A tleap script that builds the chain and sets N, CA, C and O, in Angstrom:
source leaprc.protein.ff14SB
mol = sequence {
  NMET SER THR PRO ARG MET ARG THR ALA PRO
  GLU ALA VAL ALA GLU LEU LYS ALA LEU ASP
  PRO ASN SER ALA LEU SER VAL ARG ALA VAL
  ARG GLN MET ILE ASN SER GLY ILE LEU PRO
  ALA VAL THR VAL GLY ASN LYS LYS LEU ILE
  ASN LEU ASN ILE LEU LEU GLU TYR LEU ASN
  GLY GLU ARG GLU LEU THR PRO THR SER SER
  PRO GLU TYR GLY LYS ILE ARG ARG ILE CGLY
}
set mol.1.N position { 18.309 -9.823 -10.501 }
set mol.1.CA position { 17.626 -9.688 -9.229 }
set mol.1.C position { 18.551 -10.176 -8.122 }
set mol.1.O position { 19.096 -11.277 -8.200 }
set mol.2.N position { 18.723 -9.366 -7.110 }
set mol.2.CA position { 19.617 -9.726 -6.019 }
set mol.2.C position { 18.867 -10.509 -4.940 }
set mol.2.O position { 17.640 -10.468 -4.857 }
set mol.3.N position { 19.618 -11.202 -4.138 }
set mol.3.CA position { 19.042 -11.967 -3.043 }
set mol.3.C position { 18.583 -11.005 -1.948 }
set mol.3.O position { 19.342 -10.119 -1.553 }
set mol.4.N position { 17.356 -11.164 -1.451 }
set mol.4.CA position { 16.887 -10.265 -0.396 }
set mol.4.C position { 17.653 -10.508 0.901 }
set mol.4.O position { 17.965 -11.643 1.261 }
set mol.5.N position { 17.942 -9.417 1.582 }
set mol.5.CA position { 18.632 -9.502 2.875 }
set mol.5.C position { 17.563 -9.495 3.958 }
set mol.5.O position { 17.122 -8.431 4.394 }
set mol.6.N position { 17.147 -10.677 4.390 }
set mol.6.CA position { 16.089 -10.820 5.375 }
set mol.6.C position { 16.682 -10.727 6.773 }
set mol.6.O position { 17.642 -11.426 7.100 }
set mol.7.N position { 16.098 -9.853 7.598 }
set mol.7.CA position { 16.596 -9.616 8.942 }
set mol.7.C position { 15.430 -9.495 9.917 }
set mol.7.O position { 14.319 -9.135 9.527 }
set mol.8.N position { 15.691 -9.797 11.180 }
set mol.8.CA position { 14.724 -9.500 12.225 }
set mol.8.C position { 14.824 -8.007 12.527 }
set mol.8.O position { 15.752 -7.343 12.063 }
set mol.9.N position { 13.888 -7.481 13.292 }
set mol.9.CA position { 13.903 -6.051 13.606 }
set mol.9.C position { 15.192 -5.630 14.314 }
set mol.9.O position { 15.777 -4.620 13.922 }
set mol.10.N position { 15.665 -6.354 15.341 }
set mol.10.CA position { 16.914 -5.931 15.983 }
set mol.10.C position { 18.126 -6.015 15.051 }
set mol.10.O position { 19.023 -5.174 15.117 }
set mol.11.N position { 18.151 -7.027 14.188 }
set mol.11.CA position { 19.265 -7.145 13.243 }
set mol.11.C position { 19.242 -6.013 12.218 }
set mol.11.O position { 20.292 -5.490 11.844 }
set mol.12.N position { 18.046 -5.634 11.765 }
set mol.12.CA position { 17.927 -4.542 10.796 }
set mol.12.C position { 18.391 -3.221 11.409 }
set mol.12.O position { 19.085 -2.440 10.758 }
set mol.13.N position { 18.011 -2.978 12.650 }
set mol.13.CA position { 18.426 -1.745 13.320 }
set mol.13.C position { 19.934 -1.758 13.543 }
set mol.13.O position { 20.581 -0.719 13.417 }
set mol.14.N position { 20.506 -2.917 13.873 }
set mol.14.CA position { 21.959 -3.016 14.062 }
set mol.14.C position { 22.693 -2.702 12.760 }
set mol.14.O position { 23.729 -2.039 12.781 }
set mol.15.N position { 22.166 -3.170 11.632 }
set mol.15.CA position { 22.789 -2.862 10.339 }
set mol.15.C position { 22.669 -1.378 10.023 }
set mol.15.O position { 23.604 -0.777 9.493 }
set mol.16.N position { 21.513 -0.778 10.347 }
set mol.16.CA position { 21.353 0.662 10.130 }
set mol.16.C position { 22.317 1.458 10.999 }
set mol.16.O position { 22.882 2.455 10.550 }
set mol.17.N position { 22.507 1.021 12.243 }
set mol.17.CA position { 23.450 1.700 13.135 }
set mol.17.C position { 24.885 1.558 12.628 }
set mol.17.O position { 25.703 2.453 12.841 }
set mol.18.N position { 25.203 0.432 11.952 }
set mol.18.CA position { 26.536 0.268 11.374 }
set mol.18.C position { 26.738 1.239 10.214 }
set mol.18.O position { 27.833 1.770 10.027 }
set mol.19.N position { 25.670 1.472 9.427 }
set mol.19.CA position { 25.751 2.416 8.309 }
set mol.19.C position { 25.768 3.862 8.804 }
set mol.19.O position { 26.501 4.701 8.282 }
set mol.20.N position { 24.945 4.140 9.822 }
set mol.20.CA position { 24.825 5.488 10.372 }
set mol.20.C position { 24.766 5.392 11.893 }
set mol.20.O position { 23.696 5.153 12.452 }
set mol.21.N position { 25.887 5.573 12.562 }
set mol.21.CA position { 25.906 5.425 14.020 }
set mol.21.C position { 24.966 6.378 14.762 }
set mol.21.O position { 24.578 6.085 15.893 }
set mol.22.N position { 24.596 7.488 14.168 }
set mol.22.CA position { 23.717 8.457 14.819 }
set mol.22.C position { 22.246 8.270 14.449 }
set mol.22.O position { 21.426 9.149 14.712 }
set mol.23.N position { 21.912 7.144 13.848 }
set mol.23.CA position { 20.534 6.891 13.442 }
set mol.23.C position { 19.613 6.862 14.653 }
set mol.23.O position { 19.950 6.290 15.689 }
set mol.24.N position { 18.456 7.481 14.511 }
set mol.24.CA position { 17.499 7.545 15.609 }
set mol.24.C position { 16.436 6.452 15.510 }
set mol.24.O position { 15.552 6.386 16.364 }
set mol.25.N position { 16.498 5.607 14.506 }
set mol.25.CA position { 15.503 4.556 14.336 }
set mol.25.C position { 15.704 3.482 15.395 }
set mol.25.O position { 16.821 3.014 15.614 }
set mol.26.N position { 14.616 3.095 16.050 }
set mol.26.CA position { 14.703 2.115 17.126 }
set mol.26.C position { 14.049 0.799 16.697 }
set mol.26.O position { 13.335 0.734 15.696 }
set mol.27.N position { 14.311 -0.224 17.471 }
set mol.27.CA position { 13.703 -1.533 17.225 }
set mol.27.C position { 12.183 -1.414 17.375 }
set mol.27.O position { 11.429 -2.020 16.614 }
set mol.28.N position { 11.751 -0.643 18.344 }
set mol.28.CA position { 10.310 -0.467 18.563 }
set mol.28.C position { 9.645 0.175 17.353 }
set mol.28.O position { 8.542 -0.220 16.974 }
set mol.29.N position { 10.291 1.151 16.746 }
set mol.29.CA position { 9.723 1.813 15.570 }
set mol.29.C position { 9.593 0.835 14.402 }
set mol.29.O position { 8.592 0.848 13.685 }
set mol.30.N position { 10.603 -0.008 14.214 }
set mol.30.CA position { 10.546 -0.997 13.133 }
set mol.30.C position { 9.428 -1.992 13.406 }
set mol.30.O position { 8.689 -2.361 12.493 }
set mol.31.N position { 9.299 -2.429 14.654 }
set mol.31.CA position { 8.227 -3.374 14.995 }
set mol.31.C position { 6.854 -2.749 14.806 }
set mol.31.O position { 5.919 -3.436 14.393 }
set mol.32.N position { 6.712 -1.457 15.101 }
set mol.32.CA position { 5.432 -0.781 14.880 }
set mol.32.C position { 5.110 -0.714 13.392 }
set mol.32.O position { 3.953 -0.867 12.999 }
set mol.33.N position { 6.137 -0.485 12.555 }
set mol.33.CA position { 5.902 -0.468 11.103 }
set mol.33.C position { 5.476 -1.850 10.613 }
set mol.33.O position { 4.645 -1.960 9.712 }
set mol.34.N position { 6.039 -2.900 11.197 }
set mol.34.CA position { 5.655 -4.265 10.814 }
set mol.34.C position { 4.221 -4.536 11.251 }
set mol.34.O position { 3.413 -5.017 10.456 }
set mol.35.N position { 3.898 -4.233 12.503 }
set mol.35.CA position { 2.562 -4.532 13.039 }
set mol.35.C position { 1.466 -3.706 12.395 }
set mol.35.O position { 0.328 -4.164 12.298 }
set mol.36.N position { 1.784 -2.494 11.952 }
set mol.36.CA position { 0.765 -1.661 11.294 }
set mol.36.C position { 0.604 -2.013 9.822 }
set mol.36.O position { -0.326 -1.541 9.168 }
set mol.37.N position { 1.502 -2.837 9.300 }
set mol.37.CA position { 1.393 -3.249 7.904 }
set mol.37.C position { 2.124 -2.332 6.947 }
set mol.37.O position { 2.065 -2.549 5.737 }
set mol.38.N position { 2.811 -1.316 7.443 }
set mol.38.CA position { 3.567 -0.413 6.566 }
set mol.38.C position { 4.759 -1.139 5.967 }
set mol.38.O position { 5.078 -0.951 4.793 }
set mol.39.N position { 5.412 -1.961 6.760 }
set mol.39.CA position { 6.588 -2.697 6.330 }
set mol.39.C position { 6.220 -4.164 6.193 }
set mol.39.O position { 5.863 -4.798 7.186 }
set mol.40.N position { 6.297 -4.730 4.972 }
set mol.40.CA position { 5.931 -6.141 4.808 }
set mol.40.C position { 6.914 -7.047 5.530 }
set mol.40.O position { 8.116 -6.784 5.560 }
set mol.41.N position { 6.385 -8.122 6.115 }
set mol.41.CA position { 7.210 -9.060 6.860 }
set mol.41.C position { 6.778 -10.488 6.538 }
set mol.41.O position { 5.632 -10.749 6.175 }
set mol.42.N position { 7.729 -11.392 6.683 }
set mol.42.CA position { 7.482 -12.816 6.493 }
set mol.42.C position { 7.641 -13.478 7.851 }
set mol.42.O position { 8.668 -13.310 8.509 }
set mol.43.N position { 6.636 -14.226 8.275 }
set mol.43.CA position { 6.709 -14.905 9.562 }
set mol.43.C position { 7.308 -16.286 9.368 }
set mol.43.O position { 6.820 -17.084 8.568 }
set mol.44.N position { 8.377 -16.557 10.115 }
set mol.44.CA position { 9.035 -17.861 10.097 }
set mol.44.C position { 9.117 -18.320 11.544 }
set mol.44.O position { 9.934 -17.817 12.316 }
set mol.45.N position { 8.277 -19.267 11.906 }
set mol.45.CA position { 8.207 -19.679 13.305 }
set mol.45.C position { 7.670 -18.539 14.139 }
set mol.45.O position { 6.571 -18.042 13.893 }
set mol.46.N position { 8.450 -18.122 15.132 }
set mol.46.CA position { 8.050 -16.983 15.971 }
set mol.46.C position { 8.671 -15.678 15.514 }
set mol.46.O position { 8.397 -14.625 16.090 }
set mol.47.N position { 9.505 -15.734 14.484 }
set mol.47.CA position { 10.211 -14.538 14.024 }
set mol.47.C position { 9.480 -13.880 12.868 }
set mol.47.O position { 8.843 -14.547 12.052 }
set mol.48.N position { 9.582 -12.569 12.815 }
set mol.48.CA position { 9.099 -11.810 11.659 }
set mol.48.C position { 10.320 -11.246 10.969 }
set mol.48.O position { 11.076 -10.474 11.558 }
set mol.49.N position { 10.512 -11.633 9.716 }
set mol.49.CA position { 11.667 -11.192 8.949 }
set mol.49.C position { 11.248 -10.111 7.968 }
set mol.49.O position { 10.201 -10.210 7.328 }
set mol.50.N position { 12.080 -9.072 7.854 }
set mol.50.CA position { 11.819 -7.996 6.905 }
set mol.50.C position { 12.961 -7.954 5.901 }
set mol.50.O position { 14.084 -8.364 6.194 }
set mol.51.N position { 12.653 -7.454 4.725 }
set mol.51.CA position { 13.664 -7.286 3.697 }
set mol.51.C position { 14.388 -5.965 3.983 }
set mol.51.O position { 13.791 -4.891 3.914 }
set mol.52.N position { 15.664 -6.060 4.300 }
set mol.52.CA position { 16.443 -4.874 4.651 }
set mol.52.C position { 16.514 -3.894 3.482 }
set mol.52.O position { 16.546 -2.681 3.691 }
set mol.53.N position { 16.538 -4.410 2.260 }
set mol.53.CA position { 16.589 -3.537 1.081 }
set mol.53.C position { 15.330 -2.666 0.991 }
set mol.53.O position { 15.417 -1.484 0.659 }
set mol.54.N position { 14.164 -3.247 1.287 }
set mol.54.CA position { 12.912 -2.482 1.248 }
set mol.54.C position { 12.908 -1.424 2.344 }
set mol.54.O position { 12.472 -0.295 2.118 }
set mol.55.N position { 13.391 -1.784 3.531 }
set mol.55.CA position { 13.458 -0.814 4.628 }
set mol.55.C position { 14.356 0.359 4.263 }
set mol.55.O position { 14.005 1.512 4.515 }
set mol.56.N position { 15.518 0.074 3.668 }
set mol.56.CA position { 16.439 1.148 3.279 }
set mol.56.C position { 15.836 2.031 2.195 }
set mol.56.O position { 15.993 3.251 2.237 }
set mol.57.N position { 15.145 1.431 1.219 }
set mol.57.CA position { 14.493 2.217 0.170 }
set mol.57.C position { 13.396 3.099 0.762 }
set mol.57.O position { 13.231 4.247 0.350 }
set mol.58.N position { 12.650 2.568 1.722 }
set mol.58.CA position { 11.588 3.340 2.369 }
set mol.58.C position { 12.182 4.524 3.140 }
set mol.58.O position { 11.657 5.636 3.074 }
set mol.59.N position { 13.259 4.287 3.859 }
set mol.59.CA position { 13.872 5.352 4.641 }
set mol.59.C position { 14.543 6.401 3.755 }
set mol.59.O position { 14.631 7.567 4.139 }
set mol.60.N position { 15.018 5.997 2.571 }
set mol.60.CA position { 15.626 6.938 1.632 }
set mol.60.C position { 14.582 7.708 0.824 }
set mol.60.O position { 14.928 8.644 0.102 }
set mol.61.N position { 13.314 7.326 0.936 }
set mol.61.CA position { 12.256 7.986 0.185 }
set mol.61.C position { 12.115 7.469 -1.233 }
set mol.61.O position { 11.413 8.073 -2.044 }
set mol.62.N position { 12.773 6.357 -1.546 }
set mol.62.CA position { 12.705 5.792 -2.891 }
set mol.62.C position { 11.476 4.915 -3.083 }
set mol.62.O position { 11.083 4.633 -4.215 }
set mol.63.N position { 10.880 4.490 -2.002 }
set mol.63.CA position { 9.731 3.591 -2.075 }
set mol.63.C position { 8.668 4.093 -1.109 }
set mol.63.O position { 8.970 4.482 0.019 }
set mol.64.N position { 7.425 4.080 -1.564 }
set mol.64.CA position { 6.323 4.487 -0.707 }
set mol.64.C position { 5.524 3.249 -0.351 }
set mol.64.O position { 5.024 2.547 -1.231 }
set mol.65.N position { 5.406 2.987 0.919 }
set mol.65.CA position { 4.675 1.816 1.384 }
set mol.65.C position { 3.362 2.265 1.999 }
set mol.65.O position { 3.309 3.254 2.730 }
set mol.66.N position { 2.304 1.528 1.695 }
set mol.66.CA position { 0.998 1.854 2.257 }
set mol.66.C position { 0.598 0.756 3.228 }
set mol.66.O position { 0.854 -0.421 2.973 }
set mol.67.N position { -0.021 1.123 4.325 }
set mol.67.CA position { -0.421 0.106 5.298 }
set mol.67.C position { -1.516 -0.785 4.752 }
set mol.67.O position { -2.429 -0.331 4.062 }
set mol.68.N position { -1.407 -2.052 5.074 }
set mol.68.CA position { -2.455 -2.993 4.697 }
set mol.68.C position { -3.390 -3.131 5.881 }
set mol.68.O position { -2.957 -3.442 6.991 }
set mol.69.N position { -4.656 -2.902 5.649 }
set mol.69.CA position { -5.620 -2.988 6.746 }
set mol.69.C position { -6.731 -3.949 6.362 }
set mol.69.O position { -7.067 -4.110 5.189 }
set mol.70.N position { -7.274 -4.561 7.349 }
set mol.70.CA position { -8.382 -5.470 7.140 }
set mol.70.C position { -9.674 -4.664 7.050 }
set mol.70.O position { -9.929 -3.831 7.919 }
set mol.71.N position { -10.496 -4.888 6.024 }
set mol.71.CA position { -11.732 -4.114 5.901 }
set mol.71.C position { -12.736 -4.436 7.000 }
set mol.71.O position { -13.645 -3.643 7.243 }
set mol.72.N position { -12.598 -5.575 7.670 }
set mol.72.CA position { -13.539 -5.982 8.700 }
set mol.72.C position { -13.111 -5.564 10.100 }
set mol.72.O position { -13.854 -5.787 11.055 }
set mol.73.N position { -11.954 -4.974 10.245 }
set mol.73.CA position { -11.465 -4.621 11.572 }
set mol.73.C position { -12.290 -3.489 12.155 }
set mol.73.O position { -12.494 -2.465 11.503 }
set mol.74.N position { -12.762 -3.667 13.370 }
set mol.74.CA position { -13.513 -2.625 14.054 }
set mol.74.C position { -14.987 -2.576 13.724 }
set mol.74.O position { -15.697 -1.682 14.185 }
set mol.75.N position { -15.461 -3.527 12.930 }
set mol.75.CA position { -16.888 -3.550 12.567 }
set mol.75.C position { -17.574 -4.708 13.256 }
set mol.75.O position { -16.950 -5.724 13.564 }
set mol.76.N position { -18.853 -4.550 13.493 }
set mol.76.CA position { -19.647 -5.639 14.054 }
set mol.76.C position { -20.030 -6.575 12.934 }
set mol.76.O position { -20.566 -6.149 11.911 }
set mol.77.N position { -19.751 -7.866 13.128 }
set mol.77.CA position { -20.035 -8.861 12.084 }
set mol.77.C position { -21.171 -9.765 12.532 }
set mol.77.O position { -21.298 -10.088 13.713 }
set mol.78.N position { -21.973 -10.158 11.597 }
set mol.78.CA position { -23.102 -11.051 11.868 }
set mol.78.C position { -22.575 -12.462 12.124 }
set mol.78.O position { -21.711 -12.951 11.397 }
set mol.79.N position { -23.095 -13.103 13.149 }
set mol.79.CA position { -22.759 -14.496 13.433 }
set mol.79.C position { -23.749 -15.364 12.693 }
set mol.79.O position { -24.963 -15.171 12.762 }
set mol.80.N position { -23.192 -16.325 11.983 }
set mol.80.CA position { -24.198 -17.131 11.392 }
set mol.80.C position { -23.886 -17.914 10.251 }
set mol.80.O position { -24.752 -18.618 9.730 }
savepdb mol mol.pdb
quit
């Protein structure tokens, strides 16, 4: 098992641009994938770190990620 390459969204995009200078993936797109739950992230302080290996596998089509959603989101809940 290899050590995960944990990066912030801007660092991950910079590494992707180093691999493929014509990449169209933006920092905003990576952040949207994190916030929607498609891309798992670890929060450390104020930073959200993603595993660069998982991002690369997802972009290569080797891994399928499903969004994690809260079952209670958008529903009226009883107070009490």
